[in-house]
N, C-alpha and C positions, 0 to 999 in steps of 0.2 A: 637707709640701705635696704631694710626689709620691704618698704613700700615700693621701691624701684624694682625689686625682684618680682613682686606680685604683678605690677604693671607689665613687666616684660613677659610674664607667663600668659597673661590675658591677650597681649598682642600676638603672641605665637599661636594661641588657640584660634584667634580671629582669622589670621592669615591662612591657617589650615582649612578652616571652614570655607573661606573664600575660594581657595584652590579646588576644594571638592565641588563647590557650587558650579564653577566654570568647567571643570573636567568631566562632570557626570554626563552631560549631553554627548561629549565625544566618545565616552564608553559605549553608549547606545548606538552611536553612529558607526562604531567599529564592528559591530556585530552584524556581519554580512550573512545573507542566506547562503546555504551550502547545498551544492548539487554534485552528485557523483555520476560519472559516465562509465558505461561498460561497452566495449567494442565487440560486436559479433561480426567477425570477418571470416571469409572463406566458408568451409563446410561446418555446419552445426554438429558438434560432437558431445560426448560426455564431458570432455574438458570444458567446453562452452557452458554446459549446464552447471557444472560445479563452480565456475567463475561467477556466473549470475547469482547462484545461491549464496556464495560467500559475499558478493558485492551488496546484495540486499540486506544481509545480516550486518555488515559493517555500516551501511548507511543508517539503519535503524539504531544501532549502538551509538553512533555519532550524532544522532538526532538531525539528520539531514532533511532538507525540505523537499527533495525529489530525487529520483534516479532516472537517468536517460540512457536507454539502450540504443546504440548506434548500429544500424543494420546495413550490411552489404554482403549478402550471402545468396548462393544459388540453391540452397537446400541443405538437407542433412539427415540425421538419424531420427527415426520416429520416437524412440524412447527418450532421447535427450530433449527433443522438442516438447513432449508432453510434460517432462519434469520442469522445464523452463516456464511453461504456461501455468502449472500448478503453483510454482513459487511466486509468480507475478500475481496470481489471483489472491494468494494468501497474504501478500505484503501489506503492511500497515502504512506504507508510504506511497505517494503517487508515483507511478511508473510510466514514463513517457517512452514510446517507441518512435524512432526517427530514422528514416532511410536517408543515409548521408554517406559520402559527399555527393555532389552532382554527378550523375551518370551511374550511381550505385543501383543495385537491385535487391528486392526482397522476394525471391521466388520460392515456391514450394514450401518448405519448412519455415522460411523467412516470412511468408505471408501469414502463417499461423501466429508467429510471435508478433508481428506488426499489429494484427487485429486484437491482440490480447492486452495491449497497452491501455491504461486509463485515458491517455490522449495519444492519438497516432498522428504522425506528421511525415511529410516527404519533402525532399529538396527538389528544386527544378531539375528536369532531365532524368528523373528516376522512375522506375517501374516496379510494379508488384503483380503477384498472381502466378499463373502457370503451376498450379499445385496439384494437378492430376497425378495420382500415384502410378509408377511405372515398375516394370520388372524386366529382368534380363531374358531375352528371347533366345532363339537358336543361335549358335555361334555364327558370326558374320552378318547377322541382321541387326537392324536398329532396335533399341528398347521398345517394348510394347506396353500398352496400358495394363495395369494390374487387374486382378479378378474383380468382379462386380461387388463382392462382399466387402473388399478392402475400400473400394471407391465409395460405397454407400456409408461405411463407417466414418471415414475421414470427412466426407461431405457433411454428414450430420454434425460432427464435432466442430467443423468450421462454422457452420450455421449457428450452433449453440454459443460459441465464443463471441461471434459478432453480435448476436442478440443480447448477450449479457452486457456488452458495452454500448448498447443503443445504436448499433450499426445495422444496415440492411442484411438480414440473414439470407434471404433468397439470392441476393447478388453474391454474397460471400460463398454460398454453396456452389455457384457456377465456377469459382476458381478451381474447384476440384472436379466437378462433373464435366465441364466444358473447356477446361484449361484456359479460362479467361485471363487476359493480361490487360492491365490498366496503367497508363502513365500518371504522373502526379496530378495533372489538371483533371483528368477523367476521374481519378479516385476521389478528389476533393468535390467535384461536381456531383458525384453519386453518393457522397457522404460516407465513403469507405474509410477515409481519414478525416481528421478534424481541421487540419490546416496545412498550408504550404509555407516553408521558411527556407530562406537562402542559406542560413548558417545557424549554429547553435545559439549564438547571441540573440538573433531575431526570434528563434523559437522560445527561449526563456522569457523574452520581453512580451511576446504575444500571449503566452499562457498565464502570465502573472495575474493573479486575482480570480482565476477560474476555480470552480469547486468541483472536485471529483469524489467518487465514493470508493473508499479503500476498505481493507479488512477491519480497520479500526473505526469506520464510519466516514461521514463527509469530512473533507479536508480542503481548505482553500490554499491554492498554490501561491507561495511567496518566492518568486524566482527572479525578480527584477534586480539586476546587478549582482547576481549570485556568484559566489566563488566556486569555480568548477575544478574538481579533482577526478583524475582518471583512476580506474581500478583495473589494471592489466592482469593477464594470466600470471600466476605465480609458477614456481618451478614444477610443483606437483600437477597443477592444472595443465601446464604446457605439455608435460609428458603424457598425461591422459588424453589430451587433445590429439597428440601425434599417433599414439598406438590405437586409439579408438577409430581412427580413419581406416576403413576396410582395406584401402589400397596398401598403406604402410603396414598394417597388421599382417596381411598376406605376404608381403615382401619379407618381413621379419621372420615369419613362420618358415618360409622356404630357406632363408639364410640359416636358420637354426637346424633344419633337417639336413641340408647339404653339408653344413659344418660338421655335424655329428657323424654323418656317413663317411666323410673324408677323414675325420679323426679316428674312426674305428678301422678304416681301411689302411691308414698309415699311422699307427700310434707312435707316441714318443715326442711329437712336436708340441702338443698341447694347445697351441693357438686356435686351430680349428674347433677343438672341443669346447674351449672357453667361449669363443665367439658364438659357436652353435648353441650352447646352453643358454647364453644371454638372449640371443635372438629368439630361441624357442619359447622361453618364459615370457618375454614381452609380447611375442605374437599370440600365444595362448591367452594372455591377459587381454589383449585387444579384441580377440574373437568373442570374448564374454561380454563385450560392451556394445555389440550390435547384433541385429537379427540375422541368423544364418539358416541354411538349408541342411538338414541332417543327411540326406542322401549325398549331397555334394561333399560333406565332411567325410563320409565313408569312402567316396571316390579318392579323396586326397590320401586317406590312410592306405587304401589299396595300392595306390601308385607308389607310396613310399615303401611299402612292403615289397613290391616288385623291383624297385631300384636297389633295395638291400639284397634281394635274392640274386640280382645280376652280378653282384660282387662275388658270390660264392658258388654260382652255378654256371657251367660252361654253355650258356645259351646264345653266345655270340651277338648280344644286343637285342634279342627278341623280347626278353623280359624288360629290358630297359626302355624300349620304345613303347611297350604297353604301359609301363609305369608312368612315363612322361605324359602319354595321352590321358591317362586317368587323372593325374595331377592337374593338367591344364583344364580339363572339363570340370573338375571339382572346384578349382579357383573361379572359373567363369560363372558358375551357378551358385556359389556359396552365399554371397550377400543377397538378402531379400529385403533391402530397405527401400520402401516405396516412395519416400520423399527425397531421395538423392536425385540430382539433376541428370537428364539424359546424356549430357556431355561427359559426366563423370563415368558413366558406364562404358563409353567409348575409350576413355583413358584407362579404365580398369582392364579392358580387353587387351590393350597394349602391354600392360604389366603382366598379364597371364602369358602372352606370347614371349615377352622377355624372360619370364621364368622358364618357359619351355626351351628357349634357345640356350640359356645357361645350363639347363639340365641335359640338353642334347650334347653340348660340349663335354660335360662331365662324363656321360655315358660313353661317348666316343673315346675319351681318354682311358676309361676303364677297359673297354673292349680291346683297344690297341694294346694296352699294357698286358692284359691277360693273354692275348694272342702271342705276343713276344715271349712271355714267360713260358708258354707251352712249347716253344721251339727249343728251349734250353734242355740240355741233358739233365736227367735227374741227379740230385746231389746225394742221394742214398741208394743203397743197393750194392750189387757186386761190382759195379764200375765206379763206385764212389771215389776211390783213391787211384784209379787207373792212370799210370803215367807220372804219378807224384813221386818226388824224391824224398826218401826217409833217411834218418840217421840211426845206425845200430847202437842201441843202449846196453844190450847184453849180447855177447858173442852168439852168432847163429851157428849151431853145431848139430844138425842144420836148423834147429829151432832156437828161438830167443826172443828178444824184445827190440822193437824199433820205435822211434818217435817221428810222428807224421802230423803236420798241421797242429803242433802243440799237444798232441795226445800220445799216450803210450799204448802200443798195440802188440799183441802176440804176433810173431812172424815166423815163416819157415822159408828156407832157401829153395828156390825154384828147382835148381839142378843138384841139390845136395851139397853144394860147396860150403866150406867153413868160412865164415866172414867175421872178421875181428870187430871188436867194439870201436866205435868212432868212424867206421867206414860208411860211405854214402851208398845207398842202394835205391833201386827203382821198384816201385810197387806195380805189379801186373794185375792183380785182382784181389777181391776180398772173398773169402770163403767162411761165412759165418762171422766168428770173432777173430779169425786168423787171416793175416795178410800174406799173400804169396809174393816174394820179392826175389830180386836177383841183382848182381852187380852190373853197372853199365859196362858196355863192351870194352871200353878202354881200361877197365880195372879187372876184367875177368882173367887175364893172364897172370899166372903165378899163384892162383888159388888152388887149394888142394881139395880133391873130392873124396868123400868118405867111402 
């Protein structure tokens, strides 16, 4: 019996070893390469920069094999773009930049990010370039090129980025100085990008085995058959992305200002004050995330002050019109972001005009309301209770007390009649704190005069 138990134990151990022998290769086969993707869509903002920074951190923590930044952007904020480039340069993982899908663009700020990748790639039918910095010109005109100092700085930075990645610096510089635009074939031919790929699967297959220099030294890419996981914007990054867009930041700021003005003008409803406070806080937070013009900011403050003054000064719209003009000019010239696309500036002008129209309607309502109010008779003074019916609370002999509009007043009989308590009398005028009253004509008969 004892011998059978030992034999059974040996058989069990043998079967376990056999299972481990056959299963061990499958464990190795199940360990797929891991690649994270980060989408840069629309305008590059502070929310975009935070998303990429978090994504690179997550990828390093999870020991991913690479990070792919998918680009489809017309441009964005300078500070956010520089933050992204710094994070990419310091990354210990290979960072691939890829203009995708077909028909996508990587213009202006997007070109800076594209050239910063350890490996840069483009899909068929995509373009890059057009990175000349622009600024808002006079109202009604198209955006113009920025000052030479800004152009020279960004051109030098673009050249430095390209040279660091082994790309032609002189050609990269022309993206800024000449507004050069290249399609995917031209960019590959001139070695601005490393390859063209129809989709992400082809890209990962083509770069497999290539060696790139990261912050941790040389690293061979292991991306064939990789498991791909996306890292979208989280709630905090999405909110930052929205409010750091200059267009939305300005809209929130004006909603806040108009809401507080309306709330102070007609207190008690609370909704305008609450919405105004929230909009003002979000708008001010957004203003701190992009470059602005100080003089334009002062114009906005001046305009707000004139709009508030219109509520309390009988200027018949003069202050309101001046305030609106000041606000619109301030909004137009506030953003000084040189890497925003020219089309964005045109849309921003439309937003400024929309703010002006909303403000004009607000001022019109205020002016009309004040004009109507000034046509009303004053509610205080000698004629305050004229023609009002009161009730005698204490016999008028000829002096006594009457109740009018819920208040007790001293009163005196106009013609010296004695009027009993409970009688209804008509108020003729107020003399100081005494009302001059008399009985209605139908009740004057039968009264005795002192």
